[in-house]
Every structure is written in C-alpha cells, then in structure tokens.
C-alpha positions as CSV (number, residue, x, y, z in Angstrom):
1,Q,-12.0,18.3,28.6
2,V,-10.6,19.5,25.3
3,Q,-6.8,19.9,25.4
4,L,-4.5,21.1,22.6
5,M,-0.7,21.1,23.1
6,E,1.6,22.7,20.5
7,S,5.2,21.8,20.3
8,G,8.1,22.2,18.0
9,G,8.7,26.0,18.1
10,G,12.1,27.5,18.6
11,L,14.7,29.8,17.1
12,V,15.6,29.3,13.4
13,Q,17.6,31.3,10.9
14,S,16.0,32.7,7.7
15,G,15.6,30.0,5.1
16,G,15.3,27.3,7.8
17,S,12.5,24.9,8.6
18,L,10.5,23.8,11.6
19,R,7.8,21.3,12.1
20,L,5.1,22.1,14.6
21,S,2.9,19.5,16.2
22,C,-0.4,19.8,18.0
23,A,-1.5,16.9,20.2
24,A,-5.2,16.8,20.8
25,S,-7.2,15.0,23.5
26,G,-10.6,15.2,25.1
27,F,-12.7,14.9,22.0
28,T,-13.2,12.8,18.8
29,F,-10.3,14.2,16.9
30,S,-11.3,12.7,13.6
31,S,-14.6,14.5,13.7
32,Y,-13.2,18.0,13.7
33,A,-11.5,20.4,11.3
34,M,-8.2,21.8,12.7
35,S,-6.3,24.9,12.0
36,W,-3.1,26.8,12.8
37,Y,-3.1,30.5,13.6
38,R,-0.3,32.8,14.5
39,Q,0.1,36.1,16.3
40,A,3.1,38.2,15.6
41,P,4.2,41.0,18.0
42,G,1.8,43.9,17.8
43,K,-0.4,42.1,15.3
44,E,-3.8,40.4,15.3
45,R,-4.1,36.7,15.4
46,E,-4.4,35.4,11.9
47,L,-5.4,32.1,10.2
48,V,-2.4,30.3,8.7
49,A,-3.7,27.0,7.5
50,A,-6.7,24.8,7.9
51,I,-7.6,21.1,7.3
52,P,-10.9,19.3,7.5
53,S,-11.6,16.3,9.6
54,S,-10.8,13.9,6.8
55,G,-7.7,15.7,5.7
56,A,-9.0,15.6,2.2
57,W,-7.9,19.2,1.4
58,T,-6.0,22.1,2.9
59,S,-6.1,25.8,2.8
60,Y,-3.5,28.5,3.5
61,A,-3.0,32.1,4.0
62,D,-1.5,33.7,0.9
63,S,1.6,34.7,2.9
64,V,2.5,31.1,3.6
65,K,1.2,29.3,0.5
66,G,3.9,27.2,-1.1
67,R,6.1,27.2,2.1
68,F,3.9,25.7,4.8
69,T,2.1,22.4,4.8
70,I,-0.7,21.4,7.2
71,S,-1.4,17.7,7.7
72,R,-3.0,15.5,10.3
73,D,-2.7,12.0,11.6
74,N,-6.1,11.0,13.0
75,A,-4.7,7.8,14.4
76,K,-2.3,9.9,16.5
77,N,-4.7,12.7,17.3
78,T,-2.1,15.2,16.0
79,V,-2.1,18.0,13.5
80,Y,1.2,19.2,12.0
81,L,2.5,22.4,10.4
82,Q,5.6,21.9,8.3
83,M,7.2,25.3,7.8
84,N,9.9,25.7,5.1
85,S,11.8,28.8,3.8
86,L,11.1,30.7,7.0
87,N,11.6,34.4,7.1
88,P,11.6,36.9,9.9
89,E,8.0,37.8,9.0
90,D,7.0,34.4,10.2
91,T,8.1,35.2,13.7
92,A,5.0,34.7,15.9
93,V,3.4,32.5,18.5
94,Y,1.7,29.7,16.7
95,Y,-1.6,28.2,18.0
96,C,-3.6,25.2,17.0
97,K,-7.3,25.5,17.1
98,R,-10.1,23.0,16.9
99,G,-13.1,23.6,14.7
100,S,-15.9,25.2,16.7
101,S,-18.4,23.0,18.5
102,S,-22.1,23.2,17.8
103,A,-22.4,25.6,20.7
104,G,-19.9,27.9,19.0
105,V,-17.1,27.3,21.5
106,N,-13.6,27.6,20.3
107,F,-10.6,25.7,21.7
108,W,-7.1,26.8,21.5
109,G,-3.7,25.6,22.5
110,K,-1.4,27.8,24.6
111,G,0.9,28.3,21.6
112,T,4.5,27.7,20.7
113,L,6.9,30.5,19.9
114,V,8.6,30.5,16.5
115,T,11.4,33.1,16.1
116,V,13.1,33.5,12.8
117,S,16.3,35.5,12.8
118,S,17.7,37.4,9.9
C-alpha cells in the first residue's frame, strides 16, 4: 500500500523557516515524481512545488518561487520542502502527493499544518 507521511509543520513567525518532510513507502519511490500542495483556510488546494523522479529539475508556484525549495533523497524515500521567509499567506495544510499511477490514481498524505503568525 502506498503511504505518505508529512512532518515538520508547526507555528512560526513571519520571516521564519520550516522544513517539511514526506516519508514515502509502498512503492518504488525513485520511479515517481513528487509534489507538495497546500490548502489554506477557505481556499482550494494548490500546487506549491514539484520534482521529477530523478530530481533533475524543480518547479514552483509563483507565490513561493525564490523562498521554497523542493528536494528529494531517493535513498531515504523522502521528499522535502524547505520554506524560508514565511509570511502569513503561507499558512495552510501542506500535503505531499505522488505522481499519478498509470491508472490515474492519486496518493496523498494526510497533511501537516503550517501556521505563520504576523
């Protein structure tokens, strides 16, 4: 079974940093792209960052570009999201997601809450 477990969320002041981790199991991690999404109160879930299976490149939402860094360690089956210069608009539940299977099935973690105080 595919399992994704986010960790590292918490309460941080504006300008602070957090590093989120997503530990994956139940599939060949190195074969799948991974991504981070977030969902703020009253908002739709949005893509934050993505990284291919090889980790050769990364992509980011404009709102986090230059502040967030996605990375992965295939030996540890873990994808990370380093978040710097946080602001209250970054407050959300952050989810990691595996790239879709050939059957179109998506797998999500349960999320970790990031709260940025002003």
